[in-house]
C-alpha positions, 0 to 999 in steps of 0.5 A: 185334685192331686194332679192340680196340687202336684202341678202347683207344687212343681210351678213353685219349685220351678219359680224357686229354682229360677231365682236360686239356681245361681247358688249351686255354680257359685258355691262350687266356684268359691269352694274350688278357688282356694283349693287351686290357689293354695296348690298353685302358690305352693308349687310356685313358692318352691318352683325349683323343687317342683320342677325336679319333682315333675321330672324325677322318675325315682322319687317324682312324677317322671314327666317329660319337659318338667319345667314346661309342665310345672309352669303350665300346672302353676299357671293353670291353678293360680290363673284358674282360681282367679277365673273361678272367683270372678266367674270368667271363662268357667267352661274353658278353665275347667278343662285344664283344671280337670287335666291337672286332677287326672294327672294327680289321680293317676301319677300321685294318688292312685297307688294309695287307693281311694281314701284320703285319710285312713278310716276303717269305717269306709267301705273303700278302706285300703289293705293297709288301713288297719295297720295305719290305724294301729300305728295311729293308736300307738302314736296317740299313746306315746303322745298321751304319755310323753306330751301335752295331748290335750293341747296337741289335740285342742283344735283337731284329732290326729289322723293318718293321711292315706293320700288316696284319690278321694279328694282329687276325684271329688274336685274333678267331679265338681269341675265337671259339674261346672263344665256343664253348668257354667259360672251361673247367673248374676255372680259370674262375669260370663253371665253378664258378658253373655247377656251383653252380647245377646242384647247387642245381637 
């Protein structure tokens, strides 16, 4: 009897999954699209300084062919965000987007450790997290004494950005999931193109 009940529950689970499985890829796509749209457009709005940052080894990334790589990054992020929203070429666009995340991880954020925001409660708190929290406490004290602290914190608290790899790794993992899942059923152009070509063949 337990086996029969287990099989019945599994049948229900499979039926629900078959109908609702499009939600996972769609949610990943729609979450990531504005992330890359904003990143790409921020670079594009200041393209000269973006190219300098890509090429300068003293205060930037020190990459070769900085103009070419900067434009490739912008086109990948802006074009990739459009493709993510539409669900077109998802498995193809995730690869260059994952490369941009790897560049961000190893060229920009790695030296700052894991945390995006300094937090002593995290098991990956960096060596400077305690010092950052102390400085934040002092800064909050100054603002309470000399500023309108309630107004300043009305829509959120002050934090210290640690600028670690946490968010870039998270986006990389989400993109990797899309690489294997694809754009998903119903809400992606890939699904409808695939269906059309299968019907024709």
